[in-house]
A tleap script that builds the chain and sets N, CA, C and O, in Angstrom:
source leaprc.protein.ff14SB
mol = sequence {
  NMET ILE CYS GLU ASN CYS LYS ILE GLU HIE
  GLY GLY LYS TYR GLY SER GLY ARG PHE CYS
  SER SER LYS CYS ALA ARG GLY PHE SER THR
  LYS ALA LYS ARG SER LEU ILE ASN GLU LYS
  VAL ARG LYS THR ILE LYS GLU LYS HIE PRO
  TRP ILE LYS ASN VAL CYS LYS TRP CYS LYS
  ASN GLU PHE LYS VAL VAL TYR SER LYS ARG
  HIE GLN GLU THR CYS SER ARG SER CYS ALA
  ALA LYS LEU ARG MET SER SER PRO GLU ILE
  LYS GLU LYS ILE SER LYS HIE PHE SER LYS
  ILE ALA LYS ARG ARG TYR LYS GLU GLY ASP
  THR SER ILE GLY TRP GLN SER ARG LYS HIE
  ILE LYS MET SER ARG PRO GLU LYS PHE THR
  ASN LYS TRP LEU LEU GLU LYS ASN PHE ASN
  CPHE
}
set mol.1.N position { 20.693 -36.130 -25.183 }
set mol.1.CA position { 20.721 -35.808 -23.770 }
set mol.1.C position { 20.054 -34.440 -23.549 }
set mol.1.O position { 20.041 -33.599 -24.447 }
set mol.2.N position { 19.509 -34.232 -22.362 }
set mol.2.CA position { 18.857 -32.968 -22.011 }
set mol.2.C position { 19.636 -32.336 -20.869 }
set mol.2.O position { 19.950 -32.987 -19.873 }
set mol.3.N position { 19.941 -31.051 -21.034 }
set mol.3.CA position { 20.688 -30.290 -20.030 }
set mol.3.C position { 19.864 -30.179 -18.751 }
set mol.3.O position { 18.678 -29.853 -18.804 }
set mol.4.N position { 20.486 -30.448 -17.599 }
set mol.4.CA position { 19.775 -30.394 -16.320 }
set mol.4.C position { 19.473 -28.968 -15.864 }
set mol.4.O position { 18.607 -28.749 -15.017 }
set mol.5.N position { 20.188 -28.012 -16.429 }
set mol.5.CA position { 20.002 -26.620 -16.019 }
set mol.5.C position { 18.958 -25.916 -16.886 }
set mol.5.O position { 17.991 -25.362 -16.363 }
set mol.6.N position { 19.149 -25.934 -18.224 }
set mol.6.CA position { 18.259 -25.158 -19.113 }
set mol.6.C position { 17.272 -26.028 -19.879 }
set mol.6.O position { 16.441 -25.499 -20.617 }
set mol.7.N position { 17.340 -27.346 -19.723 }
set mol.7.CA position { 16.391 -28.308 -20.322 }
set mol.7.C position { 16.414 -28.305 -21.857 }
set mol.7.O position { 15.387 -28.538 -22.494 }
set mol.8.N position { 17.591 -28.040 -22.450 }
set mol.8.CA position { 17.745 -28.046 -23.903 }
set mol.8.C position { 18.534 -29.290 -24.296 }
set mol.8.O position { 19.432 -29.721 -23.573 }
set mol.9.N position { 18.189 -29.863 -25.450 }
set mol.9.CA position { 18.933 -31.032 -25.930 }
set mol.9.C position { 20.345 -30.616 -26.298 }
set mol.9.O position { 20.564 -29.514 -26.800 }
set mol.10.N position { 21.330 -31.525 -26.040 }
set mol.10.CA position { 22.732 -31.215 -26.321 }
set mol.10.C position { 23.510 -32.492 -26.609 }
set mol.10.O position { 22.977 -33.599 -26.533 }
set mol.11.N position { 24.797 -32.305 -26.945 }
set mol.11.CA position { 25.657 -33.445 -27.290 }
set mol.11.C position { 26.295 -34.112 -26.092 }
set mol.11.O position { 26.867 -35.190 -26.253 }
set mol.12.N position { 26.237 -33.550 -24.917 }
set mol.12.CA position { 26.757 -34.166 -23.698 }
set mol.12.C position { 28.238 -33.978 -23.500 }
set mol.12.O position { 28.940 -34.937 -23.179 }
set mol.13.N position { 28.734 -32.771 -23.681 }
set mol.13.CA position { 30.166 -32.517 -23.579 }
set mol.13.C position { 30.602 -32.054 -22.189 }
set mol.13.O position { 31.757 -32.263 -21.818 }
set mol.14.N position { 29.741 -31.450 -21.432 }
set mol.14.CA position { 30.147 -30.829 -20.160 }
set mol.14.C position { 29.508 -31.539 -18.972 }
set mol.14.O position { 28.397 -32.062 -19.062 }
set mol.15.N position { 30.229 -31.546 -17.865 }
set mol.15.CA position { 29.702 -32.080 -16.611 }
set mol.15.C position { 29.260 -33.515 -16.708 }
set mol.15.O position { 28.143 -33.842 -16.308 }
set mol.16.N position { 30.117 -34.398 -17.235 }
set mol.16.CA position { 29.802 -35.827 -17.414 }
set mol.16.C position { 28.602 -36.017 -18.318 }
set mol.16.O position { 27.866 -36.995 -18.181 }
set mol.17.N position { 28.397 -35.087 -19.246 }
set mol.17.CA position { 27.297 -35.194 -20.188 }
set mol.17.C position { 25.972 -34.680 -19.661 }
set mol.17.O position { 24.949 -34.824 -20.330 }
set mol.18.N position { 25.965 -34.090 -18.490 }
set mol.18.CA position { 24.707 -33.618 -17.885 }
set mol.18.C position { 24.304 -32.226 -18.377 }
set mol.18.O position { 23.129 -31.868 -18.293 }
set mol.19.N position { 25.252 -31.434 -18.888 }
set mol.19.CA position { 24.982 -30.035 -19.245 }
set mol.19.C position { 25.388 -29.728 -20.680 }
set mol.19.O position { 26.220 -30.429 -21.257 }
set mol.20.N position { 24.802 -28.683 -21.255 }
set mol.20.CA position { 25.094 -28.304 -22.632 }
set mol.20.C position { 26.318 -27.395 -22.743 }
set mol.20.O position { 26.922 -27.304 -23.812 }
set mol.21.N position { 26.690 -26.722 -21.654 }
set mol.21.CA position { 27.849 -25.824 -21.686 }
set mol.21.C position { 28.437 -25.699 -20.288 }
set mol.21.O position { 27.829 -26.104 -19.297 }
set mol.22.N position { 29.646 -25.123 -20.236 }
set mol.22.CA position { 30.272 -24.920 -18.923 }
set mol.22.C position { 29.485 -23.883 -18.118 }
set mol.22.O position { 29.443 -23.947 -16.890 }
set mol.23.N position { 28.867 -22.937 -18.808 }
set mol.23.CA position { 28.054 -21.920 -18.126 }
set mol.23.C position { 26.865 -22.574 -17.405 }
set mol.23.O position { 26.560 -22.236 -16.261 }
set mol.24.N position { 26.199 -23.513 -18.091 }
set mol.24.CA position { 25.069 -24.219 -17.462 }
set mol.24.C position { 25.547 -25.072 -16.294 }
set mol.24.O position { 24.862 -25.172 -15.276 }
set mol.25.N position { 26.727 -25.691 -16.436 }
set mol.25.CA position { 27.260 -26.513 -15.351 }
set mol.25.C position { 27.526 -25.655 -14.121 }
set mol.25.O position { 27.183 -26.039 -13.003 }
set mol.26.N position { 28.150 -24.471 -14.333 }
set mol.26.CA position { 28.421 -23.565 -13.209 }
set mol.26.C position { 27.126 -23.011 -12.624 }
set mol.26.O position { 26.989 -22.924 -11.403 }
set mol.27.N position { 26.178 -22.638 -13.475 }
set mol.27.CA position { 24.902 -22.081 -13.021 }
set mol.27.C position { 24.111 -23.069 -12.195 }
set mol.27.O position { 23.481 -22.697 -11.205 }
set mol.28.N position { 24.142 -24.342 -12.603 }
set mol.28.CA position { 23.406 -25.373 -11.873 }
set mol.28.C position { 23.975 -25.529 -10.473 }
set mol.28.O position { 23.230 -25.664 -9.502 }
set mol.29.N position { 25.269 -25.512 -10.374 }
set mol.29.CA position { 25.937 -25.655 -9.082 }
set mol.29.C position { 25.558 -24.515 -8.147 }
set mol.29.O position { 25.240 -24.744 -6.980 }
set mol.30.N position { 25.592 -23.281 -8.662 }
set mol.30.CA position { 25.274 -22.142 -7.796 }
set mol.30.C position { 23.799 -22.120 -7.423 }
set mol.30.O position { 23.451 -21.702 -6.319 }
set mol.31.N position { 22.920 -22.565 -8.330 }
set mol.31.CA position { 21.492 -22.625 -8.000 }
set mol.31.C position { 21.248 -23.574 -6.835 }
set mol.31.O position { 20.516 -23.265 -5.894 }
set mol.32.N position { 21.892 -24.757 -6.926 }
set mol.32.CA position { 21.711 -25.757 -5.868 }
set mol.32.C position { 22.245 -25.227 -4.545 }
set mol.32.O position { 21.599 -25.363 -3.505 }
set mol.33.N position { 23.434 -24.618 -4.591 }
set mol.33.CA position { 24.015 -24.065 -3.362 }
set mol.33.C position { 23.150 -22.938 -2.815 }
set mol.33.O position { 22.934 -22.842 -1.606 }
set mol.34.N position { 22.658 -22.091 -3.704 }
set mol.34.CA position { 21.826 -20.955 -3.290 }
set mol.34.C position { 20.559 -21.445 -2.599 }
set mol.34.O position { 20.158 -20.903 -1.569 }
set mol.35.N position { 19.933 -22.471 -3.167 }
set mol.35.CA position { 18.688 -22.966 -2.555 }
set mol.35.C position { 18.967 -23.595 -1.188 }
set mol.35.O position { 18.159 -23.456 -0.270 }
set mol.36.N position { 20.103 -24.284 -1.044 }
set mol.36.CA position { 20.457 -24.841 0.269 }
set mol.36.C position { 20.703 -23.738 1.295 }
set mol.36.O position { 20.232 -23.811 2.430 }
set mol.37.N position { 21.444 -22.720 0.877 }
set mol.37.CA position { 21.735 -21.599 1.776 }
set mol.37.C position { 20.444 -20.887 2.167 }
set mol.37.O position { 20.235 -20.570 3.337 }
set mol.38.N position { 19.577 -20.637 1.181 }
set mol.38.CA position { 18.303 -19.966 1.464 }
set mol.38.C position { 17.452 -20.767 2.443 }
set mol.38.O position { 16.820 -20.196 3.332 }
set mol.39.N position { 17.436 -22.075 2.282 }
set mol.39.CA position { 16.645 -22.921 3.173 }
set mol.39.C position { 17.193 -22.859 4.598 }
set mol.39.O position { 16.426 -22.772 5.557 }
set mol.40.N position { 18.531 -22.905 4.738 }
set mol.40.CA position { 19.141 -22.806 6.067 }
set mol.40.C position { 18.825 -21.466 6.723 }
set mol.40.O position { 18.479 -21.410 7.903 }
set mol.41.N position { 18.946 -20.390 5.952 }
set mol.41.CA position { 18.671 -19.051 6.481 }
set mol.41.C position { 17.214 -18.930 6.893 }
set mol.41.O position { 16.903 -18.384 7.951 }
set mol.42.N position { 16.316 -19.445 6.049 }
set mol.42.CA position { 14.884 -19.387 6.333 }
set mol.42.C position { 14.566 -20.108 7.644 }
set mol.42.O position { 13.780 -19.616 8.454 }
set mol.43.N position { 15.175 -21.269 7.846 }
set mol.43.CA position { 14.930 -22.037 9.070 }
set mol.43.C position { 15.443 -21.298 10.300 }
set mol.43.O position { 14.764 -21.250 11.325 }
set mol.44.N position { 16.644 -20.720 10.202 }
set mol.44.CA position { 17.199 -20.019 11.365 }
set mol.44.C position { 16.392 -18.773 11.690 }
set mol.44.O position { 16.217 -18.444 12.864 }
set mol.45.N position { 15.900 -18.078 10.685 }
set mol.45.CA position { 15.088 -16.882 10.937 }
set mol.45.C position { 13.792 -17.271 11.637 }
set mol.45.O position { 13.375 -16.616 12.592 }
set mol.46.N position { 13.155 -18.342 11.159 }
set mol.46.CA position { 11.905 -18.779 11.791 }
set mol.46.C position { 12.132 -19.214 13.231 }
set mol.46.O position { 11.297 -18.960 14.099 }
set mol.47.N position { 13.264 -19.871 13.485 }
set mol.47.CA position { 13.550 -20.315 14.841 }
set mol.47.C position { 13.857 -19.142 15.761 }
set mol.47.O position { 13.403 -19.105 16.904 }
set mol.48.N position { 14.631 -18.180 15.255 }
set mol.48.CA position { 15.015 -17.037 16.078 }
set mol.48.C position { 13.882 -16.028 16.230 }
set mol.48.O position { 13.685 -15.455 17.302 }
set mol.49.N position { 13.144 -15.819 15.150 }
set mol.49.CA position { 12.143 -14.753 15.128 }
set mol.49.C position { 10.783 -15.281 14.668 }
set mol.49.O position { 10.445 -15.154 13.491 }
set mol.50.N position { 10.014 -15.859 15.554 }
set mol.50.CA position { 8.683 -16.331 15.160 }
set mol.50.C position { 7.717 -15.150 14.990 }
set mol.50.O position { 8.075 -14.000 15.242 }
set mol.51.N position { 6.506 -15.453 14.565 }
set mol.51.CA position { 5.484 -14.414 14.434 }
set mol.51.C position { 5.193 -13.816 15.807 }
set mol.51.O position { 5.195 -14.518 16.818 }
set mol.52.N position { 4.948 -12.534 15.826 }
set mol.52.CA position { 4.651 -11.816 17.062 }
set mol.52.C position { 3.163 -11.464 17.052 }
set mol.52.O position { 2.635 -11.020 16.033 }
set mol.53.N position { 2.496 -11.660 18.176 }
set mol.53.CA position { 1.086 -11.282 18.290 }
set mol.53.C position { 1.005 -9.908 18.940 }
set mol.53.O position { 1.601 -9.665 19.990 }
set mol.54.N position { 0.266 -9.020 18.304 }
set mol.54.CA position { 0.033 -7.671 18.828 }
set mol.54.C position { -1.462 -7.425 18.925 }
set mol.54.O position { -2.258 -8.146 18.323 }
set mol.55.N position { -1.839 -6.414 19.678 }
set mol.55.CA position { -3.237 -5.992 19.766 }
set mol.55.C position { -3.327 -4.603 19.156 }
set mol.55.O position { -2.574 -3.703 19.529 }
set mol.56.N position { -4.250 -4.432 18.219 }
set mol.56.CA position { -4.426 -3.158 17.524 }
set mol.56.C position { -4.872 -2.085 18.524 }
set mol.56.O position { -5.805 -2.299 19.297 }
set mol.57.N position { -4.201 -0.937 18.503 }
set mol.57.CA position { -4.536 0.148 19.433 }
set mol.57.C position { -5.866 0.797 19.098 }
set mol.57.O position { -6.466 1.444 19.957 }
set mol.58.N position { -6.348 0.638 17.855 }
set mol.58.CA position { -7.604 1.273 17.478 }
set mol.58.C position { -8.793 0.324 17.656 }
set mol.58.O position { -9.734 0.645 18.381 }
set mol.59.N position { -8.758 -0.837 17.002 }
set mol.59.CA position { -9.934 -1.723 17.025 }
set mol.59.C position { -9.830 -2.846 18.055 }
set mol.59.O position { -10.782 -3.608 18.226 }
set mol.60.N position { -8.698 -2.963 18.742 }
set mol.60.CA position { -8.459 -3.941 19.807 }
set mol.60.C position { -8.462 -5.391 19.320 }
set mol.60.O position { -8.548 -6.309 20.136 }
set mol.61.N position { -8.369 -5.617 17.997 }
set mol.61.CA position { -8.267 -6.978 17.472 }
set mol.61.C position { -6.822 -7.445 17.563 }
set mol.61.O position { -5.889 -6.646 17.476 }
set mol.62.N position { -6.653 -8.745 17.739 }
set mol.62.CA position { -5.308 -9.313 17.777 }
set mol.62.C position { -4.854 -9.588 16.350 }
set mol.62.O position { -5.647 -10.045 15.527 }
set mol.63.N position { -3.577 -9.314 16.045 }
set mol.63.CA position { -3.032 -9.568 14.714 }
set mol.63.C position { -1.599 -10.054 14.844 }
set mol.63.O position { -0.928 -9.788 15.842 }
set mol.64.N position { -1.136 -10.773 13.818 }
set mol.64.CA position { 0.221 -11.309 13.816 }
set mol.64.C position { 1.089 -10.498 12.867 }
set mol.64.O position { 0.642 -10.077 11.800 }
set mol.65.N position { 2.339 -10.286 13.272 }
set mol.65.CA position { 3.318 -9.622 12.409 }
set mol.65.C position { 4.638 -10.373 12.505 }
set mol.65.O position { 4.898 -11.078 13.480 }
set mol.66.N position { 5.466 -10.211 11.479 }
set mol.66.CA position { 6.792 -10.804 11.532 }
set mol.66.C position { 7.624 -10.041 12.551 }
set mol.66.O position { 7.275 -8.925 12.935 }
set mol.67.N position { 8.695 -10.629 12.975 }
set mol.67.CA position { 9.522 -10.065 14.036 }
set mol.67.C position { 10.004 -8.654 13.702 }
set mol.67.O position { 10.046 -7.788 14.576 }
set mol.68.N position { 10.367 -8.422 12.436 }
set mol.68.CA position { 10.900 -7.109 12.056 }
set mol.68.C position { 9.862 -5.992 12.207 }
set mol.68.O position { 10.230 -4.821 12.292 }
set mol.69.N position { 8.568 -6.338 12.241 }
set mol.69.CA position { 7.515 -5.326 12.403 }
set mol.69.C position { 6.864 -5.420 13.779 }
set mol.69.O position { 5.691 -5.082 13.935 }
set mol.70.N position { 7.608 -5.870 14.761 }
set mol.70.CA position { 7.065 -6.114 16.101 }
set mol.70.C position { 6.571 -4.850 16.789 }
set mol.70.O position { 5.792 -4.942 17.738 }
set mol.71.N position { 6.997 -3.675 16.344 }
set mol.71.CA position { 6.566 -2.420 16.971 }
set mol.71.C position { 5.332 -1.818 16.287 }
set mol.71.O position { 4.902 -0.721 16.643 }
set mol.72.N position { 4.769 -2.523 15.316 }
set mol.72.CA position { 3.588 -2.047 14.607 }
set mol.72.C position { 2.419 -1.936 15.581 }
set mol.72.O position { 2.142 -2.877 16.324 }
set mol.73.N position { 1.735 -0.797 15.584 }
set mol.73.CA position { 0.690 -0.552 16.582 }
set mol.73.C position { -0.708 -0.930 16.124 }
set mol.73.O position { -1.573 -1.211 16.953 }
set mol.74.N position { -0.947 -0.941 14.804 }
set mol.74.CA position { -2.295 -1.199 14.295 }
set mol.74.C position { -2.294 -2.358 13.315 }
set mol.74.O position { -1.259 -2.725 12.760 }
set mol.75.N position { -3.486 -2.930 13.113 }
set mol.75.CA position { -3.608 -4.102 12.252 }
set mol.75.C position { -3.707 -3.750 10.770 }
set mol.75.O position { -3.479 -4.612 9.921 }
set mol.76.N position { -4.041 -2.508 10.443 }
set mol.76.CA position { -4.198 -2.125 9.038 }
set mol.76.C position { -3.922 -0.644 8.859 }
set mol.76.O position { -3.779 0.099 9.830 }
set mol.77.N position { -3.849 -0.224 7.595 }
set mol.77.CA position { -3.633 1.192 7.299 }
set mol.77.C position { -4.833 2.038 7.716 }
set mol.77.O position { -4.679 3.171 8.173 }
set mol.78.N position { -6.023 1.476 7.554 }
set mol.78.CA position { -7.215 2.247 7.922 }
set mol.78.C position { -7.265 2.479 9.436 }
set mol.78.O position { -7.642 3.561 9.884 }
set mol.79.N position { -6.891 1.479 10.213 }
set mol.79.CA position { -6.843 1.662 11.673 }
set mol.79.C position { -5.756 2.669 12.046 }
set mol.79.O position { -5.934 3.459 12.973 }
set mol.80.N position { -4.633 2.642 11.329 }
set mol.80.CA position { -3.554 3.597 11.601 }
set mol.80.C position { -4.017 5.026 11.329 }
set mol.80.O position { -3.711 5.940 12.095 }
set mol.81.N position { -4.760 5.215 10.232 }
set mol.81.CA position { -5.265 6.548 9.904 }
set mol.81.C position { -6.280 7.016 10.944 }
set mol.81.O position { -6.256 8.175 11.356 }
set mol.82.N position { -7.165 6.128 11.365 }
set mol.82.CA position { -8.160 6.487 12.382 }
set mol.82.C position { -7.489 6.847 13.708 }
set mol.82.O position { -7.899 7.782 14.395 }
set mol.83.N position { -6.449 6.084 14.052 }
set mol.83.CA position { -5.719 6.360 15.290 }
set mol.83.C position { -5.040 7.729 15.218 }
set mol.83.O position { -5.081 8.499 16.178 }
set mol.84.N position { -4.413 8.029 14.070 }
set mol.84.CA position { -3.771 9.334 13.896 }
set mol.84.C position { -4.784 10.468 13.992 }
set mol.84.O position { -4.524 11.484 14.636 }
set mol.85.N position { -5.941 10.295 13.351 }
set mol.85.CA position { -6.952 11.349 13.324 }
set mol.85.C position { -7.691 11.489 14.645 }
set mol.85.O position { -8.415 12.466 14.837 }
set mol.86.N position { -7.532 10.551 15.550 }
set mol.86.CA position { -8.205 10.664 16.847 }
set mol.86.C position { -7.482 11.645 17.762 }
set mol.86.O position { -8.028 12.049 18.788 }
set mol.87.N position { -6.292 12.021 17.411 }
set mol.87.CA position { -5.516 12.953 18.223 }
set mol.87.C position { -5.963 14.391 17.954 }
set mol.87.O position { -5.948 14.817 16.798 }
set mol.88.N position { -6.358 15.152 18.970 }
set mol.88.CA position { -6.802 16.537 18.765 }
set mol.88.C position { -5.694 17.424 18.191 }
set mol.88.O position { -5.974 18.339 17.416 }
set mol.89.N position { -4.443 17.159 18.563 }
set mol.89.CA position { -3.334 17.973 18.047 }
set mol.89.C position { -3.199 17.803 16.535 }
set mol.89.O position { -2.977 18.773 15.810 }
set mol.90.N position { -3.335 16.570 16.074 }
set mol.90.CA position { -3.213 16.288 14.639 }
set mol.90.C position { -4.372 16.937 13.890 }
set mol.90.O position { -4.172 17.539 12.835 }
set mol.91.N position { -5.599 16.816 14.440 }
set mol.91.CA position { -6.767 17.432 13.796 }
set mol.91.C position { -6.575 18.927 13.640 }
set mol.91.O position { -6.864 19.489 12.583 }
set mol.92.N position { -6.087 19.576 14.694 }
set mol.92.CA position { -5.861 21.017 14.673 }
set mol.92.C position { -4.799 21.382 13.639 }
set mol.92.O position { -4.947 22.357 12.902 }
set mol.93.N position { -3.747 20.605 13.592 }
set mol.93.CA position { -2.657 20.853 12.646 }
set mol.93.C position { -3.157 20.746 11.199 }
set mol.93.O position { -2.841 21.598 10.368 }
set mol.94.N position { -3.930 19.710 10.903 }
set mol.94.CA position { -4.472 19.509 9.556 }
set mol.94.C position { -5.450 20.618 9.203 }
set mol.94.O position { -5.435 21.124 8.081 }
set mol.95.N position { -6.304 21.002 10.156 }
set mol.95.CA position { -7.279 22.068 9.939 }
set mol.95.C position { -6.582 23.380 9.597 }
set mol.95.O position { -6.980 24.066 8.655 }
set mol.96.N position { -5.543 23.734 10.353 }
set mol.96.CA position { -4.796 24.964 10.087 }
set mol.96.C position { -4.116 24.911 8.730 }
set mol.96.O position { -4.081 25.907 8.007 }
set mol.97.N position { -3.582 23.760 8.388 }
set mol.97.CA position { -2.887 23.597 7.113 }
set mol.97.C position { -3.840 23.855 5.941 }
set mol.97.O position { -3.522 24.629 5.038 }
set mol.98.N position { -5.010 23.204 5.959 }
set mol.98.CA position { -5.946 23.365 4.850 }
set mol.98.C position { -6.587 24.745 4.838 }
set mol.98.O position { -6.923 25.265 3.774 }
set mol.99.N position { -6.759 25.340 6.010 }
set mol.99.CA position { -7.280 26.707 6.084 }
set mol.99.C position { -6.293 27.672 5.428 }
set mol.99.O position { -6.692 28.567 4.683 }
set mol.100.N position { -5.024 27.487 5.705 }
set mol.100.CA position { -3.982 28.322 5.116 }
set mol.100.C position { -3.984 28.196 3.584 }
set mol.100.O position { -3.867 29.191 2.869 }
set mol.101.N position { -4.117 26.962 3.099 }
set mol.101.CA position { -4.142 26.721 1.658 }
set mol.101.C position { -5.360 27.388 1.022 }
set mol.101.O position { -5.248 28.011 -0.034 }
set mol.102.N position { -6.536 27.257 1.667 }
set mol.102.CA position { -7.759 27.844 1.126 }
set mol.102.C position { -7.653 29.370 1.077 }
set mol.102.O position { -8.068 29.984 0.094 }
set mol.103.N position { -7.106 29.983 2.120 }
set mol.103.CA position { -6.951 31.444 2.138 }
set mol.103.C position { -6.005 31.911 1.033 }
set mol.103.O position { -6.263 32.915 0.369 }
set mol.104.N position { -4.911 31.177 0.842 }
set mol.104.CA position { -3.956 31.536 -0.201 }
set mol.104.C position { -4.601 31.424 -1.588 }
set mol.104.O position { -4.419 32.299 -2.435 }
set mol.105.N position { -5.358 30.339 -1.813 }
set mol.105.CA position { -6.024 30.160 -3.113 }
set mol.105.C position { -7.055 31.255 -3.349 }
set mol.105.O position { -7.197 31.733 -4.475 }
set mol.106.N position { -7.779 31.660 -2.302 }
set mol.106.CA position { -8.798 32.703 -2.437 }
set mol.106.C position { -8.147 34.039 -2.787 }
set mol.106.O position { -8.666 34.787 -3.616 }
set mol.107.N position { -6.998 34.342 -2.149 }
set mol.107.CA position { -6.277 35.574 -2.459 }
set mol.107.C position { -5.782 35.594 -3.891 }
set mol.107.O position { -5.703 36.655 -4.510 }
set mol.108.N position { -5.444 34.416 -4.426 }
set mol.108.CA position { -4.956 34.312 -5.803 }
set mol.108.C position { -6.094 34.356 -6.818 }
set mol.108.O position { -5.841 34.341 -8.022 }
set mol.109.N position { -7.340 34.409 -6.355 }
set mol.109.CA position { -8.476 34.533 -7.266 }
set mol.109.C position { -9.193 33.242 -7.580 }
set mol.109.O position { -10.070 33.227 -8.443 }
set mol.110.N position { -8.851 32.160 -6.911 }
set mol.110.CA position { -9.522 30.876 -7.127 }
set mol.110.C position { -10.841 30.884 -6.363 }
set mol.110.O position { -10.854 30.928 -5.133 }
set mol.111.N position { -11.950 30.839 -7.099 }
set mol.111.CA position { -13.268 30.895 -6.452 }
set mol.111.C position { -13.917 29.516 -6.351 }
set mol.111.O position { -15.106 29.419 -6.047 }
set mol.112.N position { -13.166 28.464 -6.597 }
set mol.112.CA position { -13.746 27.118 -6.546 }
set mol.112.C position { -13.619 26.498 -5.164 }
set mol.112.O position { -13.628 25.274 -5.034 }
set mol.113.N position { -13.500 27.325 -4.128 }
set mol.113.CA position { -13.342 26.823 -2.770 }
set mol.113.C position { -14.706 26.711 -2.107 }
set mol.113.O position { -15.526 27.624 -2.199 }
set mol.114.N position { -14.943 25.604 -1.449 }
set mol.114.CA position { -16.167 25.429 -0.667 }
set mol.114.C position { -17.393 25.215 -1.522 }
set mol.114.O position { -17.338 24.527 -2.541 }
set mol.115.N position { -18.518 25.813 -1.104 }
set mol.115.CA position { -19.792 25.596 -1.763 }
set mol.115.C position { -19.826 26.154 -3.171 }
set mol.115.O position { -20.644 25.719 -3.981 }
set mol.116.N position { -18.978 27.086 -3.479 }
set mol.116.CA position { -18.986 27.669 -4.816 }
set mol.116.C position { -18.624 26.643 -5.884 }
set mol.116.O position { -18.963 26.821 -7.054 }
set mol.117.N position { -17.952 25.591 -5.498 }
set mol.117.CA position { -17.558 24.576 -6.474 }
set mol.117.C position { -18.748 23.717 -6.912 }
set mol.117.O position { -18.622 22.958 -7.873 }
set mol.118.N position { -19.900 23.814 -6.235 }
set mol.118.CA position { -21.081 23.019 -6.574 }
set mol.118.C position { -21.630 23.372 -7.945 }
set mol.118.O position { -22.332 22.557 -8.545 }
set mol.119.N position { -21.335 24.566 -8.466 }
set mol.119.CA position { -21.874 24.944 -9.776 }
set mol.119.C position { -21.287 24.088 -10.895 }
set mol.119.O position { -21.855 24.025 -11.986 }
set mol.120.N position { -20.153 23.429 -10.636 }
set mol.120.CA position { -19.526 22.585 -11.644 }
set mol.120.C position { -20.013 21.145 -11.568 }
set mol.120.O position { -19.690 20.338 -12.439 }
set mol.121.N position { -20.789 20.809 -10.535 }
set mol.121.CA position { -21.262 19.450 -10.335 }
set mol.121.C position { -22.718 19.353 -10.778 }
set mol.121.O position { -23.521 20.248 -10.511 }
set mol.122.N position { -23.048 18.262 -11.456 }
set mol.122.CA position { -24.414 18.043 -11.909 }
set mol.122.C position { -25.329 17.855 -10.695 }
set mol.122.O position { -25.012 17.091 -9.783 }
set mol.123.N position { -26.464 18.559 -10.692 }
set mol.123.CA position { -27.387 18.490 -9.556 }
set mol.123.C position { -28.151 17.164 -9.558 }
set mol.123.O position { -28.455 16.604 -10.611 }
set mol.124.N position { -28.449 16.681 -8.356 }
set mol.124.CA position { -29.248 15.468 -8.226 }
set mol.124.C position { -30.719 15.829 -8.461 }
set mol.124.O position { -31.063 17.008 -8.541 }
set mol.125.N position { -31.571 14.832 -8.569 }
set mol.125.CA position { -33.002 15.062 -8.835 }
set mol.125.C position { -33.656 15.891 -7.725 }
set mol.125.O position { -34.376 16.840 -8.035 }
set mol.126.N position { -33.432 15.566 -6.426 }
set mol.126.CA position { -34.038 16.385 -5.369 }
set mol.126.C position { -33.514 17.835 -5.390 }
set mol.126.O position { -34.262 18.773 -5.110 }
set mol.127.N position { -32.221 18.008 -5.724 }
set mol.127.CA position { -31.668 19.362 -5.795 }
set mol.127.C position { -32.314 20.153 -6.926 }
set mol.127.O position { -32.617 21.335 -6.766 }
set mol.128.N position { -32.522 19.507 -8.062 }
set mol.128.CA position { -33.169 20.174 -9.203 }
set mol.128.C position { -34.581 20.622 -8.825 }
set mol.128.O position { -34.992 21.746 -9.113 }
set mol.129.N position { -35.314 19.715 -8.173 }
set mol.129.CA position { -36.684 20.018 -7.770 }
set mol.129.C position { -36.724 21.210 -6.804 }
set mol.129.O position { -37.523 22.133 -6.965 }
set mol.130.N position { -35.836 21.165 -5.793 }
set mol.130.CA position { -35.782 22.244 -4.797 }
set mol.130.C position { -35.364 23.555 -5.437 }
set mol.130.O position { -35.937 24.605 -5.148 }
set mol.131.N position { -34.371 23.491 -6.302 }
set mol.131.CA position { -33.885 24.689 -6.992 }
set mol.131.C position { -34.999 25.324 -7.835 }
set mol.131.O position { -35.189 26.540 -7.810 }
set mol.132.N position { -35.726 24.495 -8.574 }
set mol.132.CA position { -36.823 24.986 -9.405 }
set mol.132.C position { -37.919 25.624 -8.547 }
set mol.132.O position { -38.433 26.693 -8.878 }
set mol.133.N position { -38.267 24.963 -7.449 }
set mol.133.CA position { -39.310 25.458 -6.571 }
set mol.133.C position { -38.909 26.815 -5.976 }
set mol.133.O position { -39.723 27.738 -5.944 }
set mol.134.N position { -37.645 26.940 -5.501 }
set mol.134.CA position { -37.166 28.197 -4.924 }
set mol.134.C position { -37.165 29.315 -5.956 }
set mol.134.O position { -37.482 30.458 -5.624 }
set mol.135.N position { -36.816 29.010 -7.192 }
set mol.135.CA position { -36.812 30.039 -8.241 }
set mol.135.C position { -38.237 30.483 -8.577 }
set mol.135.O position { -38.471 31.669 -8.808 }
set mol.136.N position { -39.188 29.551 -8.607 }
set mol.136.CA position { -40.599 29.885 -8.890 }
set mol.136.C position { -41.187 30.786 -7.799 }
set mol.136.O position { -42.012 31.654 -8.082 }
set mol.137.N position { -40.756 30.572 -6.551 }
set mol.137.CA position { -41.271 31.354 -5.425 }
set mol.137.C position { -40.475 32.646 -5.203 }
set mol.137.O position { -40.754 33.395 -4.266 }
set mol.138.N position { -39.479 32.906 -6.070 }
set mol.138.CA position { -38.643 34.115 -6.022 }
set mol.138.C position { -37.872 34.255 -4.717 }
set mol.138.O position { -37.760 35.355 -4.176 }
set mol.139.N position { -37.333 33.134 -4.204 }
set mol.139.CA position { -36.491 33.180 -3.009 }
set mol.139.C position { -35.055 33.523 -3.434 }
set mol.139.O position { -34.569 33.069 -4.470 }
set mol.140.N position { -34.411 34.319 -2.620 }
set mol.140.CA position { -32.986 34.599 -2.862 }
set mol.140.C position { -32.180 33.567 -2.093 }
set mol.140.O position { -32.317 33.432 -0.877 }
set mol.141.N position { -31.342 32.845 -2.814 }
set mol.141.CA position { -30.514 31.811 -2.167 }
set mol.141.C position { -29.182 31.718 -2.863 }
set mol.141.O position { -28.338 30.910 -2.476 }
savepdb mol mol.pdb
quit
């Protein structure tokens, strides 16, 4: 005989010979009950809370969300970021924040801020050509 729960061959001692142990017999019962309960809950949720259609505040495309996310304003994370960055107050706040960080780093002796960090990056072919030409002509740059 093969156990209905774990699919292992057995002698047929438990559950009218359907299971290999009392644990499998109990587990099978709870699995069946759990799946019935889950199906009932799933149906009631779908009936009570269908998909909600929203319009993205940034790109104006229509999108669907589940009921629990009905207050979602944008269709994606990228649209949410663009919407946040479109606010002048947010831009100003971010600008001040990074300016403060740059000033603090400069006071601490970090010189890799801004254009000075380009010395650590490999130059492109046009940059090499321009750099060589400027050095040959003795330009200060």
